[in-house]
C-alpha positions as a Python dict, from the first residue, in 0.01 Angstrom:
ca = {
    (1, 'M'): (0, 0, 0),
    (2, 'I'): (256, 230, 102),
    (3, 'R'): (450, 157, -213),
    (4, 'L'): (132, 268, -435),
    (5, 'L'): (51, 568, -218),
    (6, 'F'): (421, 732, -228),
    (7, 'P'): (448, 773, -601),
    (8, 'G'): (89, 923, -612),
    (9, 'V'): (202, 1180, -337),
    (10, 'L'): (522, 1253, -520),
    (11, 'L'): (303, 1331, -838),
    (12, 'L'): (91, 1560, -656),
    (13, 'L'): (373, 1765, -500),
    (14, 'L'): (537, 1779, -850),
    (15, 'G'): (203, 1917, -1002),
    (16, 'L'): (131, 2177, -716),
    (17, 'E'): (516, 2330, -735),
    (18, 'P'): (467, 2486, -1077),
    (19, 'A'): (102, 2627, -969),
    (20, 'S'): (241, 2791, -653),
    (21, 'A'): (525, 2911, -834),
    (22, 'Q'): (334, 3115, -1092),
    (23, 'R'): (327, 3499, -1110),
    (24, 'P'): (40, 3714, -1137),
    (25, 'T'): (-22, 3764, -1523),
    (26, 'E'): (-141, 4048, -1730),
    (27, 'Q'): (-277, 4112, -2081),
    (28, 'V'): (-61, 4277, -2361),
    (29, 'L'): (-248, 4462, -2644),
    (30, 'Y'): (-59, 4492, -2953),
    (31, 'L'): (-221, 4761, -3176),
    (32, 'K'): (-174, 4759, -3558),
    (33, 'N'): (-12, 5112, -3560),
    (34, 'G'): (258, 4989, -3322),
    (35, 'W'): (124, 5076, -2973),
    (36, 'V'): (173, 4830, -2673),
    (37, 'L'): (-70, 4858, -2381),
    (38, 'R'): (-28, 4623, -2073),
    (39, 'G'): (-276, 4594, -1839),
    (40, 'Q'): (-602, 4388, -1743),
    (41, 'L'): (-904, 4346, -1999),
    (42, 'L'): (-1227, 4489, -1890),
    (43, 'S'): (-1404, 4304, -2185),
    (44, 'A'): (-1373, 3972, -2354),
    (45, 'P'): (-1087, 3931, -2592),
    (46, 'T'): (-1340, 3880, -2883),
    (47, 'A'): (-1585, 4187, -2776),
    (48, 'D'): (-1601, 4499, -2997),
    (49, 'P'): (-1500, 4740, -2880),
    (50, 'I'): (-1200, 4606, -2630),
    (51, 'R'): (-1155, 4779, -2312),
    (52, 'L'): (-810, 4770, -2100),
    (53, 'Q'): (-733, 4919, -1775),
    (54, 'T'): (-350, 5016, -1727),
    (55, 'A'): (-191, 4978, -1403),
    (56, 'D'): (-229, 5353, -1341),
    (57, 'R'): (-603, 5263, -1370),
    (58, 'N'): (-654, 5446, -1694),
    (59, 'E'): (-911, 5286, -1947),
    (60, 'F'): (-861, 5267, -2313),
    (61, 'V'): (-1105, 5164, -2571),
    (62, 'F'): (-1014, 5029, -2936),
    (63, 'R'): (-1215, 4851, -3230),
    (64, 'Q'): (-1141, 4507, -3343),
    (65, 'A'): (-1014, 4642, -3641),
    (66, 'E'): (-728, 4827, -3459),
    (67, 'V'): (-612, 4519, -3264),
    (68, 'D'): (-304, 4343, -3402),
    (69, 'S'): (-307, 4045, -3128),
    (70, 'I'): (-365, 4002, -2727),
    (71, 'R'): (-116, 3803, -2512),
    (72, 'Q'): (-96, 3709, -2156),
    (73, 'R'): (233, 3750, -1998),
    (74, 'P'): (351, 3745, -1645),
    (75, 'L'): (383, 4043, -1465),
    (76, 'P'): (774, 4158, -1408),
    (77, 'P'): (889, 4128, -1075),
    (78, 'A'): (840, 4393, -832),
    (79, 'R'): (1118, 4676, -825),
    (80, 'T'): (1283, 4654, -479),
    (81, 'L'): (1577, 4917, -340),
    (82, 'A'): (1931, 4766, -398),
    (83, 'V'): (1990, 4765, -4),
    (84, 'A'): (2325, 4573, 52),
    (85, 'Y'): (2561, 4579, 321),
    (86, 'K'): (2939, 4720, 243),
    (87, 'A'): (3170, 4494, 433),
    (88, 'R'): (3497, 4691, 276),
    (89, 'G'): (3596, 4998, 77),
    (90, 'F'): (3561, 5359, 96),
    (91, 'G'): (3345, 5512, 342),
    (92, 'H'): (3211, 5868, 389),
    (93, 'F'): (3018, 6030, 677),
    (94, 'T'): (2888, 6370, 686),
    (95, 'E'): (2704, 6488, 1036),
    (96, 'L'): (2590, 6818, 1192),
    (97, 'G'): (2409, 6885, 1512),
    (98, 'A'): (2434, 7038, 1860),
    (99, 'L'): (2693, 7019, 2129),
    (100, 'A'): (2497, 7052, 2448),
    (101, 'G'): (2628, 7056, 2812),
    (102, 'R'): (2805, 7274, 3053),
    (103, 'N'): (3158, 7418, 3021),
    (104, 'T'): (3346, 7285, 3332),
    (105, 'S'): (3590, 7592, 3359),
    (106, 'S'): (3357, 7877, 3317),
    (107, 'S'): (2968, 7973, 3363),
    (108, 'V'): (2912, 7954, 2988),
    (109, 'N'): (2666, 7671, 2946),
    (110, 'T'): (2481, 7753, 2589),
    (111, 'S'): (2488, 7464, 2315),
    (112, 'A'): (2723, 7472, 2054),
    (113, 'F'): (2683, 7419, 1670),
    (114, 'S'): (2896, 7130, 1529),
    (115, 'F'): (2950, 6991, 1170),
    (116, 'Q'): (3192, 6774, 1052),
    (117, 'T'): (3289, 6521, 755),
    (118, 'V'): (3490, 6197, 761),
    (119, 'N'): (3645, 6027, 500),
    (120, 'G'): (3824, 5665, 521),
    (121, 'Y'): (3845, 5307, 415),
    (122, 'K'): (3632, 5019, 594),
    (123, 'F'): (3836, 4700, 656),
    (124, 'N'): (3551, 4482, 787),
    (125, 'Q'): (3237, 4497, 989),
    (126, 'W'): (3405, 4625, 1310),
    (127, 'V'): (3672, 4838, 1163),
    (128, 'F'): (3637, 5178, 962),
    (129, 'A'): (3927, 5411, 990),
    (130, 'G'): (3928, 5767, 842),
    (131, 'L'): (4027, 6119, 904),
    (132, 'G'): (3773, 6404, 989),
    (133, 'V'): (3783, 6781, 993),
    (134, 'G'): (3488, 7002, 1099),
    (135, 'A'): (3371, 7321, 1261),
    (136, 'D'): (3291, 7354, 1615),
    (137, 'L'): (3104, 7720, 1713),
    (138, 'Y'): (3095, 7752, 2089),
    (139, 'A'): (2967, 8066, 2246),
    (140, 'T'): (3288, 8219, 2310),
    (141, 'Q'): (3525, 8038, 2072),
    (142, 'S'): (3525, 7863, 1718),
    (143, 'L'): (3741, 7591, 1652),
    (144, 'V'): (3822, 7372, 1349),
    (145, 'P'): (3888, 6998, 1467),
    (146, 'L'): (4114, 6758, 1293),
    (147, 'F'): (4095, 6427, 1403),
    (148, 'A'): (4118, 6035, 1348),
    (149, 'S'): (3808, 5831, 1357),
    (150, 'I'): (3718, 5479, 1422),
    (151, 'R'): (3399, 5316, 1368),
    (152, 'G'): (3242, 4979, 1323),
    (153, 'D'): (2903, 4829, 1302),
    (154, 'F'): (2745, 4584, 1559),
    (155, 'T'): (2552, 4429, 1299),
    (156, 'R'): (2530, 4365, 923),
    (157, 'R'): (2187, 4244, 883),
    (158, 'G'): (1860, 4434, 788),
    (159, 'T'): (1861, 4800, 723),
    (160, 'L'): (1892, 4945, 1063),
    (161, 'L'): (2277, 4930, 1169),
    (162, 'P'): (2387, 5026, 1510),
    (163, 'F'): (2725, 5134, 1518),
    (164, 'Y'): (3014, 5270, 1763),
    (165, 'F'): (3275, 5530, 1713),
    (166, 'L'): (3602, 5682, 1853),
    (167, 'D'): (3754, 6011, 1753),
    (168, 'A'): (4064, 6183, 1873),
    (169, 'G'): (4273, 6480, 1747),
    (170, 'Y'): (4322, 6837, 1798),
    (171, 'G'): (4090, 7155, 1758),
    (172, 'F'): (4249, 7453, 1596),
    (173, 'N'): (4122, 7741, 1753),
    (174, 'I'): (4034, 8023, 1495),
    (175, 'T'): (3882, 8273, 1763),
    (176, 'G'): (4175, 8475, 1729),
    (177, 'K'): (4307, 8741, 1963),
    (178, 'D'): (4064, 8970, 2156),
    (179, 'N'): (4187, 9321, 2203),
    (180, 'N'): (3885, 9476, 2312),
    (181, 'L'): (3935, 9355, 2673),
    (182, 'S'): (4159, 9543, 2953),
    (183, 'Q'): (4383, 9239, 2903),
    (184, 'P'): (4392, 9127, 2547),
    (185, 'V'): (4346, 8742, 2523),
    (186, 'T'): (4473, 8514, 2278),
    (187, 'Y'): (4299, 8183, 2230),
    (188, 'E'): (4473, 7841, 2153),
    (189, 'G'): (4357, 7526, 2058),
    (190, 'G'): (4391, 7169, 2215),
    (191, 'S'): (4319, 6792, 2223),
    (192, 'L'): (3997, 6662, 2166),
    (193, 'W'): (3829, 6321, 2205),
    (194, 'A'): (3486, 6174, 2170),
    (195, 'A'): (3316, 5839, 2200),
    (196, 'G'): (2969, 5744, 2114),
    (197, 'A'): (2712, 5534, 1932),
    (198, 'G'): (2452, 5574, 1671),
    (199, 'L'): (2190, 5414, 1444),
    (200, 'K'): (2254, 5395, 1061),
    (201, 'V'): (1930, 5347, 827),
    (202, 'L'): (2017, 5208, 489),
    (203, 'F'): (1831, 5362, 184),
    (204, 'N'): (1993, 5198, -135),
    (205, 'N'): (2327, 5015, -165),
    (206, 'N'): (2523, 5153, 136),
    (207, 'T'): (2395, 5485, 131),
    (208, 'G'): (2184, 5584, 486),
    (209, 'F'): (2045, 5845, 736),
    (210, 'L'): (2275, 5852, 1052),
    (211, 'V'): (2176, 5965, 1386),
    (212, 'S'): (2420, 5971, 1689),
    (213, 'L'): (2490, 6057, 2060),
    (214, 'A'): (2843, 6099, 2192),
    (215, 'Y'): (3037, 6244, 2480),
    (216, 'R'): (3309, 6488, 2357),
    (217, 'T'): (3574, 6678, 2523),
    (218, 'Q'): (3766, 6964, 2357),
    (219, 'R'): (4060, 7155, 2535),
    (220, 'T'): (4167, 7510, 2493),
    (221, 'T'): (4380, 7757, 2629),
    (222, 'L'): (4348, 8114, 2706),
    (223, 'T'): (4656, 8342, 2763),
    (224, 'R'): (4678, 8717, 2907),
    (225, 'E'): (4998, 8913, 2959),
    (226, 'N'): (5136, 8872, 3300),
    (227, 'V'): (4870, 8616, 3390),
    (228, 'A'): (4909, 8235, 3416),
    (229, 'P'): (4740, 8049, 3126),
    (230, 'E'): (4384, 7962, 3149),
    (231, 'R'): (4260, 7599, 3079),
    (232, 'V'): (3909, 7563, 2936),
    (233, 'V'): (3745, 7223, 2901),
    (234, 'F'): (3425, 7206, 2672),
    (235, 'E'): (3268, 6882, 2783),
    (236, 'R'): (2955, 6820, 2580),
    (237, 'I'): (2689, 6570, 2468),
    (238, 'A'): (2739, 6563, 2085),
    (239, 'V'): (2361, 6492, 1912),
    (240, 'R'): (2432, 6476, 1554),
    (241, 'A'): (2231, 6387, 1235),
    (242, 'G'): (2382, 6322, 865),
    (243, 'F'): (2412, 6066, 591),
    (244, 'A'): (2683, 5816, 502),
    (245, 'F'): (2792, 5617, 228),
}
């Protein structure tokens, strides 16, 4: 009994497989004037006139004398975004946002505007190494940071990729010398470092939108004549958004 049943089940499964693999179809209307219209017939193929509705819901009516032939074709596969994880190669990040927090060495506690761009090479999922440059505009000082950046992704699956980053370098102070005070002040730059994490939302290929949160420290020095240099440390929470590819 089993020997007779097994071939029958096998033939049934083989017969069902093509049916389950069939794609939806559409009617293709070939006209004698060279037009080709695709859609669904709203009338019988032998009706006169023939009515056809296209995918954008427009309806067309033709006399049988205008029609060369009607064929049924499978619908083309739906187009999807070419989202693919990039495990190696050139990488670029551009971000802007705010540096929020309190200046630990003065009463200034306003947020600062921050912009940066990083270019480098991605060796694998966990290691991207690059160089970055930007602009940090504090309430009383303006700096141009130049830094090295190491980044990596915590996962390579899906379109939401959490990542980490570590930055370290030097902030060049472009505030200049303030001669309007009783004791002129010269602003100098200093070391910087930052550590944080973020989320990358992939759009197409490796292009994506970024949001990130980090702790950032920037050191600067204020010098006055006949006065010991004053060390200023900007400790900020960096909140940024941007894009990457």
